[in-house]
C-alpha positions as CSV (number, residue, x, y, z in Angstrom):
1,M,54.7,-104.3,-29.9
2,I,52.6,-103.3,-26.9
3,K,54.5,-105.5,-24.4
4,D,57.9,-104.0,-25.4
5,N,57.7,-101.2,-22.8
6,P,55.7,-102.0,-19.7
7,N,55.8,-98.3,-18.6
8,Q,54.2,-97.1,-21.9
9,L,50.7,-95.7,-21.5
10,F,48.0,-96.2,-24.1
11,V,44.7,-94.5,-24.9
12,S,42.1,-95.3,-27.5
13,E,41.0,-92.6,-30.0
14,N,37.5,-92.7,-28.4
15,D,38.8,-92.3,-24.9
16,L,41.1,-89.5,-26.1
17,N,38.1,-87.6,-27.6
18,Q,36.0,-87.9,-24.4
19,I,38.9,-87.0,-22.1
20,N,39.9,-84.0,-24.1
21,Q,36.3,-82.8,-24.0
22,L,36.2,-83.3,-20.3
23,I,39.5,-81.4,-19.7
24,L,38.4,-78.5,-21.9
25,S,34.9,-78.1,-20.4
26,H,35.4,-79.1,-16.8
27,Q,35.6,-76.2,-14.4
28,T,36.2,-76.6,-10.7
29,V,37.6,-74.8,-7.7
30,D,38.6,-78.1,-6.0
31,S,42.4,-78.3,-6.0
32,E,42.4,-82.1,-5.9
33,V,40.2,-82.3,-9.0
34,K,42.4,-79.7,-10.7
35,D,45.4,-81.8,-9.9
36,S,43.8,-85.0,-11.2
37,L,42.8,-83.2,-14.5
38,S,46.3,-82.0,-14.9
39,R,47.8,-85.4,-14.3
40,L,45.3,-87.0,-16.7
41,K,46.2,-84.4,-19.4
42,Y,49.9,-85.2,-18.9
43,K,49.2,-88.9,-19.2
44,I,47.2,-88.7,-22.4
45,G,49.8,-86.3,-23.8
46,K,52.5,-89.0,-23.5
47,A,50.3,-92.0,-24.3
48,R,50.4,-94.0,-27.5
49,I,47.1,-93.6,-29.3
50,L,45.4,-96.7,-30.5
51,S,42.3,-97.0,-32.7
52,T,40.8,-99.4,-30.1
53,I,41.7,-101.2,-26.8
54,V,38.8,-103.6,-26.8
55,E,40.9,-106.7,-27.5
56,L,43.9,-105.5,-25.5
57,N,44.7,-105.6,-21.8
58,I,44.8,-101.8,-21.4
59,A,42.8,-99.9,-18.8
60,G,40.5,-97.4,-20.5
61,L,37.1,-95.9,-20.1
62,Y,34.5,-98.5,-19.2
63,S,37.2,-101.2,-18.6
64,I,36.6,-103.3,-15.5
65,I,39.9,-103.5,-13.6
66,T,41.0,-105.7,-10.7
67,V,43.4,-103.7,-8.6
68,S,45.5,-104.9,-5.7
69,T,45.9,-102.0,-3.2
70,P,48.8,-101.4,-0.8
71,F,46.2,-102.1,2.0
72,G,46.0,-105.8,1.1
73,R,42.7,-105.6,-0.8
74,K,41.8,-106.6,-4.3
75,V,38.8,-104.7,-5.8
76,D,37.1,-104.7,-9.2
77,L,36.3,-101.2,-10.5
78,Q,35.0,-99.8,-13.7
79,I,36.5,-96.5,-14.9
80,V,33.7,-94.1,-16.0
81,M,33.2,-90.4,-16.8
82,P,32.6,-88.2,-13.7
83,D,28.8,-88.0,-14.2
84,E,28.5,-91.8,-14.2
85,A,30.6,-92.4,-11.0
86,N,29.0,-94.4,-8.3
87,L,31.2,-96.2,-5.7
88,N,28.3,-98.4,-4.5
89,E,28.3,-99.8,-8.1
90,R,32.1,-99.8,-8.2
91,K,32.1,-97.2,-10.9
92,L,35.2,-95.0,-10.5
93,S,35.5,-91.5,-11.9
94,I,38.3,-91.1,-14.5
95,I,39.3,-87.9,-12.6
96,S,39.6,-89.6,-9.1
97,T,43.1,-90.1,-7.9
98,L,42.8,-93.9,-8.4
99,G,41.1,-93.5,-11.8
100,V,44.0,-91.3,-13.0
101,A,46.5,-93.8,-11.6
102,I,44.9,-96.8,-13.4
103,F,44.0,-95.3,-16.7
104,G,46.2,-96.1,-19.7
105,N,48.2,-98.9,-18.1
106,L,48.7,-102.5,-19.1
107,Q,47.5,-105.5,-17.2
108,G,50.2,-106.4,-14.7
109,A,51.6,-102.9,-14.5
110,K,52.2,-101.1,-11.2
111,A,51.0,-97.5,-10.9
112,I,51.4,-94.7,-8.5
113,W,48.2,-93.8,-6.5
114,K,48.6,-90.2,-5.4
115,F,47.6,-89.2,-1.8
116,P,48.2,-85.9,-0.1
117,E,50.4,-87.5,2.6
118,K,52.4,-90.0,0.4
119,D,52.1,-92.0,-2.8
120,E,51.1,-95.7,-2.8
121,I,51.8,-98.3,-5.4
122,I,48.9,-100.3,-6.8
123,E,49.0,-103.3,-9.1
124,I,46.7,-103.8,-12.0
125,I,45.9,-107.5,-11.8
126,Q,43.3,-108.0,-14.5
127,I,41.5,-105.9,-17.2
128,D,38.2,-106.8,-18.8
129,N,37.4,-104.7,-21.9
130,S,34.4,-106.9,-23.0
131,R,31.9,-104.2,-22.1
132,I,33.6,-101.5,-24.2
133,K,31.7,-100.7,-27.3
134,Q,33.8,-99.7,-30.3
135,N,33.0,-96.2,-31.5
136,S,30.9,-95.6,-28.5
137,Y,31.7,-91.9,-28.2
138,T,29.2,-90.1,-26.1
139,S,29.0,-86.4,-25.5
140,H,29.0,-85.5,-21.9
141,V,27.9,-82.1,-20.7
142,Y,29.7,-80.8,-17.6
143,P,28.2,-78.0,-15.5
144,S,30.5,-75.2,-14.5
145,Q,30.5,-76.3,-10.9
146,Y,30.8,-80.1,-10.9
147,E,31.4,-81.4,-7.4
């Protein structure tokens, strides 16, 4: 069952398709973005693949996640593809350091948020997947210099 291993990561087939497309097509010179893409590739490589996460408390693309930060703040964020990111709307890119940290984890999990100086621990308080549409695969086109 899903709760057997709280450290297990999960990814839906739909998210896997979109992220693989992103990894294969995304070109950047930014070392932080390269590192995030590498960590995302590693995470999905070891994740358990599910047909859907809609009815589960798993952080995926378009999930709305309440996160408790080490700075004493709780924030609601939605994980989105890079071209949809907008922090004013609390839409967090999947390839941001926080997006990579949250993605694939269960509600209640603690995750490592990577910073250049030191890593921080965040807690995933709540996950709302009610806005995820099943089989909502969308093709995203990424320019060669996305920054």
